[in-house]
Structure formats: structure tokens, C-alpha cells
C-alpha positions in Angstrom: 36.6 193.0 221.0 38.6 190.1 219.5 38.8 189.6 215.7 36.7 186.4 215.9 33.9 188.2 217.8 34.1 191.1 215.4 33.7 188.8 212.4 30.8 187.0 214.1 29.1 190.3 214.9 29.4 191.4 211.2 28.0 188.1 210.0 25.0 188.4 212.4 24.4 192.0 211.2 24.5 190.8 207.6 22.1 187.9 208.0 19.7 189.5 210.4 19.4 192.7 208.3 18.5 190.7 205.2 16.1 188.5 207.2 14.3 191.4 208.9 13.7 193.1 205.5 12.4 190.0 203.8 10.1 189.0 206.6 8.8 192.6 206.8 7.9 192.5 203.1 6.3 189.0 202.9 2.9 189.9 204.5 2.5 192.8 202.0 3.1 190.6 199.0 0.0 189.3 197.2 0.0 185.7 196.1 0.4 185.2 192.4 0.0 182.5 189.8 3.4 180.8 189.8 3.4 180.6 193.6 0.0 178.9 193.4 1.5 176.3 191.0 4.1 175.6 193.7 1.6 175.3 196.6 -0.9 173.1 194.7 2.0 171.1 193.2 3.3 169.9 196.5 0.1 169.1 198.4 -0.5 165.4 197.8 -1.3 162.5 200.2 1.0 159.9 198.7 3.8 159.5 196.2 1.5 158.2 193.5 -0.4 161.5 193.5 2.9 163.4 193.5 4.2 161.4 190.6 1.0 162.1 188.6 1.3 165.8 189.3 4.9 166.0 188.2 4.0 164.0 185.1 1.1 166.3 184.3 3.5 168.8 182.9 2.2 171.8 184.9 5.2 171.6 187.3 7.5 172.3 184.4 10.7 172.8 186.5 12.8 169.8 187.5 11.4 168.0 190.5 13.8 168.5 193.4 12.2 171.5 195.0 8.7 170.0 194.7 9.9 166.6 196.0 11.6 168.1 199.1 8.5 170.2 199.9 6.1 167.3 199.2 8.0 165.2 201.8 8.0 168.1 204.3 4.3 168.8 204.0 3.5 165.2 204.9 4.8 166.0 208.4 4.0 169.7 208.7 1.4 171.6 206.7 3.1 174.3 204.6 1.3 177.6 204.0 2.2 179.9 201.2 4.2 182.2 203.6 6.0 179.2 205.1 7.2 178.4 201.6 8.4 182.0 201.2 10.3 181.8 204.5 11.9 178.6 203.2 13.2 180.5 200.1 14.7 183.0 202.5 16.5 180.3 204.4 17.9 178.7 201.2 19.3 182.1 200.2 20.9 182.6 203.6 22.3 179.1 203.5 23.8 179.7 200.1 25.4 182.9 201.3 27.0 181.0 204.2 28.4 178.4 201.8 30.0 181.1 199.7 31.5 182.6 202.8 32.9 179.2 203.9 34.3 178.7 200.4 36.3 181.9 200.5 37.2 182.5 204.1 40.3 180.4 204.5 41.7 181.4 201.1 41.0 185.1 201.1 40.4 186.0 204.8 37.4 187.3 206.6 37.7 191.0 205.4 37.6 190.4 201.7 35.1 187.6 202.0 32.7 189.7 204.1 32.8 192.6 201.6 32.2 190.3 198.6 29.4 188.2 200.2 27.8 191.0 202.2 28.0 193.6 199.4 26.1 191.4 197.0 23.5 190.1 199.5 22.6 193.6 200.7 22.4 195.0 197.2 20.9 192.3 195.0 17.3 193.0 194.1 17.1 189.5 192.8 18.1 187.8 196.1 15.7 190.1 198.0 12.9 189.4 195.6 13.3 185.7 195.5 13.6 185.5 199.3 9.9 186.4 199.3 8.8 183.9 196.6 7.3 180.4 197.2 9.4 179.1 194.3 12.5 177.1 193.5 14.9 179.9 192.9 16.1 180.2 196.5 17.1 176.5 196.3 18.6 177.1 192.9 20.9 179.8 194.4 21.8 177.4 197.3 22.7 174.6 194.9 24.9 177.0 192.9 26.8 177.9 196.0 27.1 174.3 196.9 28.7 173.5 193.5 31.3 176.3 194.1 32.0 175.0 197.6 32.3 171.4 196.6 34.4 172.3 193.5 36.8 174.3 195.6 37.0 171.4 198.1 37.9 169.1 195.2 40.7 171.5 194.1 42.2 171.6 197.6 41.6 168.0 198.8 42.8 166.5 195.5 39.8 164.2 195.0 39.0 162.5 198.3 36.1 160.1 198.1 33.9 162.0 200.5 34.6 165.3 198.6 33.8 163.6 195.3 30.4 162.4 196.7 29.5 165.9 197.9 30.4 167.4 194.6 28.2 164.8 192.8 25.3 165.6 195.1 25.7 169.3 194.6 25.8 169.1 190.8 22.9 166.6 190.8 20.8 169.0 192.9 21.7 171.9 190.7 20.6 170.1 187.6 17.3 168.8 189.2 16.3 172.2 190.5 16.1 174.1 187.2 16.7 173.3 183.5 19.4 176.0 183.3 21.2 174.2 186.2 22.8 171.9 183.7 24.4 175.0 182.0 25.8 176.2 185.3 27.0 172.7 186.1 28.6 172.3 182.7 30.5 175.6 183.0 31.6 174.7 186.6 32.9 171.4 185.3 34.8 173.2 182.5 36.3 175.5 185.0 37.5 172.6 187.1 39.1 170.9 184.1 40.9 174.1 183.1 42.3 174.5 186.6 43.4 170.9 187.1 46.5 170.8 185.0 48.2 167.4 184.3 45.6 165.3 186.1 42.8 166.3 183.8 42.3 163.0 181.9 42.0 161.0 185.1 39.6 163.4 186.6 37.4 163.3 183.5 37.0 159.5 183.9 35.9 159.9 187.5 34.1 163.2 187.2 31.3 163.9 189.7 29.8 166.3 187.2 29.5 163.7 184.4 28.0 161.2 186.9 25.4 163.7 187.9 24.5 164.4 184.3 24.0 160.7 183.6 21.5 160.5 186.5 19.8 163.8 185.4 19.4 162.9 181.7 16.5 160.3 182.1 14.7 162.8 184.4 15.0 165.6 181.8 13.8 163.3 179.0 10.8 162.4 181.0 9.9 165.9 182.1 10.4 167.5 178.7 8.3 164.8 177.1 5.5 165.5 179.6 5.7 169.3 179.7 2.4 171.0 178.9 2.6 173.3 175.9 0.5 176.0 177.5 3.1 176.9 180.1 6.1 179.2 179.8 4.8 180.7 176.6 4.7 184.3 177.9 6.9 186.9 176.4 10.1 187.9 178.2 11.7 191.4 177.8 15.1 191.1 176.3 16.2 194.7 175.4 19.7 196.0 176.1 18.3 197.8 179.2 17.1 194.4 180.5 20.6 192.9 180.1 22.2 195.8 181.9 19.6 195.6 184.7 20.4 191.9 185.2 23.9 193.0 186.3 23.3 196.4 187.8 20.4 195.2 190.0 22.9 192.9 191.7 25.8 195.2 192.3 26.6 198.9 192.4 30.2 199.3 191.1 30.6 202.6 193.2 29.8 200.7 196.4 32.8 198.4 195.9 35.2 201.4 195.4 34.7 202.3 199.0 36.8 199.5 200.5 39.7 200.5 198.3 39.5 204.1 199.4 39.3 203.1 203.1 42.2 200.7 202.6 44.4 203.5 201.3 43.4 205.8 204.2 44.0 203.3 206.9 47.1 201.8 205.4 48.9 205.0 204.4 51.1 205.1 207.5 51.8 201.4 207.7 54.3 199.7 205.5 53.4 196.1 206.1 50.2 194.6 207.6 50.6 192.0 210.2 49.2 188.5 209.8 48.4 188.5 206.1 46.4 185.6 204.8 48.7 183.4 202.7 47.0 181.8 199.7 48.1 180.0 196.6 46.6 181.7 193.6 46.5 178.2 191.9 43.9 177.1 194.4 41.6 180.0 193.4 41.6 179.1 189.7 38.4 177.0 189.9 36.3 179.7 191.6 37.8 182.4 189.4 37.0 180.6 186.2 33.5 179.5 187.4 32.5 183.0 188.6 33.5 184.6 185.3 31.7 182.0 183.2 28.6 182.1 185.4 28.4 185.9 185.2 28.6 185.7 181.4 25.5 183.4 181.2 22.9 186.2 181.1 24.8 187.8 178.2 25.0 184.4 176.3 21.3 183.7 176.9 20.5 187.3 175.8 22.4 186.9 172.6 20.6 183.5 172.0 17.3 185.2 172.4 18.1 187.6 169.5 19.5 185.1 167.1 17.0 182.2 167.7 13.3 182.0 168.5 14.2 180.6 171.9 13.9 183.4 174.6 14.9 182.2 178.1 16.1 185.7 179.2 14.6 186.1 182.7 16.8 187.4 185.6 15.6 184.8 188.1 16.8 182.0 185.8 20.3 183.1 186.4 20.2 183.4 190.2 23.4 181.3 190.8 25.3 184.1 189.2 24.8 186.1 192.4 27.0 183.5 194.2 29.5 184.1 191.3 29.4 187.8 191.9 30.2 187.2 195.6 33.2 185.1 194.7 34.6 187.5 192.0 34.3 190.6 194.1 35.9 188.9 197.1 38.8 187.8 194.8 39.3 191.4 193.5 39.1 192.9 197.0 41.6 190.3 198.3 44.2 191.7 195.8 44.6 194.6 198.3 47.1 193.3 200.9 45.5 195.5 203.7 42.1 193.8 203.0 43.6 190.4 203.0 44.6 190.3 206.6 42.6 189.5 209.7 42.9 192.3 212.2 40.6 194.7 214.0 42.0 197.6 212.0 41.1 195.8 208.7 37.6 194.9 209.9 36.7 198.6 210.6 36.4 199.6 206.9 34.6 196.3 206.4 32.0 197.3 209.0 31.6 200.7 207.4 30.9 199.1 204.0 28.4 196.6 205.5 26.6 199.4 207.4 26.3 201.3 204.1 25.0 198.1 202.5 22.4 197.8 205.2 21.3 201.4 204.5 21.0 200.5 200.8 19.0 197.4 201.7 16.6 199.5 203.8 16.0 201.9 200.8 15.5 198.9 198.5 12.9 197.5 201.0 11.0 200.8 201.0 10.9 200.8 197.2 9.6 197.2 197.2 7.0 198.2 199.8 5.9 201.1 197.5 5.6 198.7 194.6 3.6 196.2 196.6 0.9 198.7 197.6 -2.5 197.2 196.6 -3.4 200.4 194.7 -0.6 200.0 192.2 0.3 196.3 192.3 -1.0 194.1 189.5 -1.3 191.0 191.5 -3.5 192.7 194.1 -5.8 193.7 191.3 -6.4 190.0 190.5 -7.8 189.2 194.0 -11.5 189.5 194.4 -13.0 191.6 197.2 -14.1 189.9 200.3 -17.7 191.1 199.8 -18.3 188.6 197.0 -17.3 185.6 199.2 -19.3 186.7 202.2 -22.5 186.0 200.2 -22.1 182.2 200.5 -22.7 181.6 196.8 -20.3 179.3 194.9 -17.6 181.3 193.0 -16.6 180.0 189.6 -13.3 181.2 188.1 -12.8 181.1 184.4 -9.7 182.2 182.6 -6.5 180.4 183.3 -4.3 181.3 185.1 -5.8 184.4 186.8 -8.0 182.3 189.1 -5.3 180.8 191.2 -4.7 183.4 194.0 -8.5 183.6 194.6 -8.9 179.8 194.6 -6.2 179.6 197.3 -7.5 182.4 199.4 -11.2 181.3 199.2 -10.7 177.5 198.6 -13.9 176.5 200.5 -16.2 178.4 198.1 -14.4 178.4 194.8 -14.4 176.3 191.7 -12.3 176.4 188.5 -14.1 176.2 185.2 -12.4 174.4 182.4 -14.7 173.3 179.6 -12.0 171.7 177.5 -11.9 168.0 178.3 -8.1 167.5 178.0 -7.2 170.5 180.0 -9.9 169.6 182.6 -8.2 166.2 183.1 -4.8 167.8 183.2 -5.6 170.0 186.2 -7.3 167.2 188.0 -4.2 165.2 187.5 -2.0 168.1 188.7 -3.8 168.6 192.1 -6.8 167.2 193.9 -6.9 170.5 195.9 -8.3 172.3 192.8 -12.0 171.8 192.3 -12.2 171.6 188.5 -15.7 171.7 186.9 -17.2 172.1 183.4 -20.3 173.9 182.3 -22.5 170.8 182.7 -21.5 170.4 186.3 -22.3 174.1 187.0 -25.9 173.4 186.2 -26.1 171.6 189.5 -25.8 175.0 191.3 -29.0 177.0 191.9 -26.9 180.2 191.4 -23.3 181.1 191.2 -20.9 184.0 190.7 -18.8 183.9 187.6 -15.4 185.7 187.7 -13.9 185.8 184.3 -12.9 188.0 181.4 -15.9 190.1 180.5 -16.4 188.5 177.1 -17.3 185.1 178.7 -20.6 186.5 179.9 -22.0 186.1 176.3 -20.9 182.5 176.2 -22.9 181.7 179.3 -26.0 183.5 178.1 -25.9 181.4 174.9 -25.9 178.3 176.9 -29.1 179.3 178.7 -27.9 180.6 182.0 -29.8 183.5 183.5 -27.9 186.7 184.2 -29.5 188.3 187.3 -27.9 191.7 186.8 -27.0 193.4 183.5 -24.2 195.3 185.2 -21.3 193.6 187.0 -21.9 194.1 190.7 -18.1 193.8 191.2 -15.3 194.7 188.9 -11.5 194.4 189.2 -9.1 194.9 186.3 -9.0 192.8 184.2 -11.6 190.5 185.6 -15.4 191.0 185.9 -17.9 189.2 188.2 -21.5 188.4 187.3 -24.2 186.6 189.2 -25.9 183.8 187.3 -28.6 181.3 188.1 -29.5 178.1 186.3 -32.5 178.0 184.0 -35.7 176.7 185.5 -37.0 173.4 184.0 
């Protein structure tokens, strides 16, 4: 088998293994609240409705992901699982971009180990490949910034390259608020690696141009953001910081290529066809990867010295692309692993097969955690028996209603008795049937699913509880059957 075919085979093995594991897990994953915000946030009939939804403040992330999917669902209806598959495709696409960024400079062997090792080991990439959320796109945009920045370094500022770099940075900023941090550090890396042409490049910077466009969007969104979102606590212990790194890579895994390189190269003085590369051309990706990998630590420190806590691993998903780059750069320091030959690709294949085995074990652990008997999000889903009775179901208690309202949309209603919040959700999505207590009085009977304490509130308002004991109970929500008082 030729070298080119061997590389293609390893790439197919890498992508197909990750895809199979993600698709296998998706049906086992219960829908949860944030995915429901995504699904409801993109389903609008026209741009006016979409604009109102983004302006409501519930879609608190920047709008690119929602905008792209709003356009797509106008032509093809998107289910929750379709959005999850989309995240998988974004992550695979970002991985391809990192591979293309490094292949010519470092060779296929080192690039495959860096890219494949992280993709097959990263719990974050596997987890987000099953989420109907914007983080798959966030990873892709991060990879696009590295690709376009490296192209600027090599092409010395061609107009087309400048345009693609501008688009990549703009997309990164408009996918997540922390995108501007990743964009800024990538810009700093490019300026540090440019040398004497730095002043001219600053005046024509694609990064600065993207920030100028992003700034009005940020001002609008932050001004509109609803205060009841993103107020949940985030774990930020030292063990959480370590997990944000060790869940992406296993240092022992990457010692294997060096050991195999020593064994296979011990009897050979000089490897044929080494990849020649100027280290100066790698400065941008080296500086960017180091700075991006440091972001979780910086945010972790910020969470301890200020009240602002943004420490959540998925917020840093572009760092997985940085890990791919940094590991490939380190691997490429070994001359044997910097050459393109069948002998070199053998240890690469051994490493990737080991990575596939580790991915399989990770998939089994994920499957164990997703079992309905021990998974929190499954506990929030009402049993089918309730909905088979044909009685209207009223959910009370934001945001636990969302998965049920999606799964049983034809029979469910969302109770919000506060006027401002009621209007907020109606503005967010016409798909959510929002009602207040007065509107409930139009039902002959209904089933209330809520926190247990809300039963007393309804009894005070004159509703008749038909059973003193909940006929259904699932932690931490209770269901009671009510009927309206007779006049």
C-alpha cells in the first residue's frame, strides 16, 4: 500500500471511529434544558420572529449558530437529533482543518498523532458531538482561525487570505462570548510572529476588522440578555481545573510514539524523505496553541479573585484544536516521525488503534452514565402514562419543563404567572404555549407537573385537587390532577 493510501486509510479510521461512537450514543441521551433553548430558539417562520427571539435575551450566546440553523430549518425541518448530528459534523470539520493546517509543515505522521490522539481521547469533543448546542461550531471556528492565521503567515497577506482570516475571526466572535478572548490571543500570536512588518499588519488587521463588526452585536446582546439565565453555580476547584486538561489528553498515550520511534529507528542512521520546514513559519500556531491552552487556567484564577465565574470546560473547546497543534509540533521534533514513509506510518497506526480502543472504553462509560436509572435528565421526563390520558399537561417550574414540552408538544402548556416573564417566553418562541393561572381556568381538568410546594398555591386559588396523593412522581417533580371549580 502506498504512503498516500495508508494516510487516507488512517484518516478514515480516525473519522469513522469517532462518528460511529457519537451516533451510537445519541439515541441514548435524554434531551435537556439548554438543548431545548436551542431547538425553540431556531424555529421561526420569518426573520422578524427570529430577531425578536434573539432580542428576548433567552438565547444568550452570540447569534451565528442560531442564525445558520434558523436559515437551514426554513428549507429542512431540524429535529433535536439532527442538531446533534450537526455538532458532530462541525467537530469533524474542525479536525480536518487542523490536519490541513499542519500536514505540509510537519508531515502526515506527526499530524495524525496530534490530531487523532486528541480527537480519540477528548471527553469534551465526544460529549459536545452529541449536543444540540453551539460548541461544535465554536470548535470549528477556532480551527478555522488557526488555519487562516497560518495561511497569513505563509502567504504574507494575500487579499483572499486576509478575507478568510477576517471571516474566521468574525465567526469565532459571533459564536460565543469567549470567542473574542481566543481571537485576541490568536491576534497577539500573529503579531509576535511577524517581525518587522508588525506595524503595517496592525493597520490592516483582519482581527481588528472582525472586532469592529462584532462590537455592536455584543453591545446589543448584552443589553438584552435576560438576568435569569446563566446564574447557575459552576464548579471551580483545583480538581476541576486539572480535569479540564486531563480529560482532553493522556500524557502517557503520547509517550508511545517516542518509544516506537526509538525502536524502529535504532538501526537507521538517517530517515529518507524528511519533511523540511522552517520553524519561523510555525511561530504563529505555536504561540496560539500555548496561549489558548492557558485560557482555562486564567479563567479559573479569575473565578477565585473576582465574583465572575465563567469556568466551564465547554466554554474553552477551541483549546482542543490548540492541543492538536501543540502535540503535533512536539511529535515533529523527532526526525523519524517527521518523515512520510510506510515505516513511519506503522507506529502511527499503532497509536491510533490504541486511541480507538480508548474511545471505545470512553463510549462505554458514557453509555453507563446515560442509563435512565442513574441519569438526572432522564428523571426530569414524565412517564408516557400521564400523556396517554388525553388531559392537558401544565408544566410549572422553569426550566425543568422543557424536555417534556418538546417530547409532548401537542398536549403540554407552560405556566408562567409573572407577566413580564410570560411575555418574554412568548417573544422567544411561538412554539411554546405559555399560559397563566387565569387561562388555566378554561380547562375542565388538567395535570400539573411542578415542584411539590406549588400544590398549595393552586389550592389557595380555588382549584380542586382530585387526589390527595400524586398519582405520578419523578424526582424532583410531582404531578397532580386538578379540575376547575364549578360555578
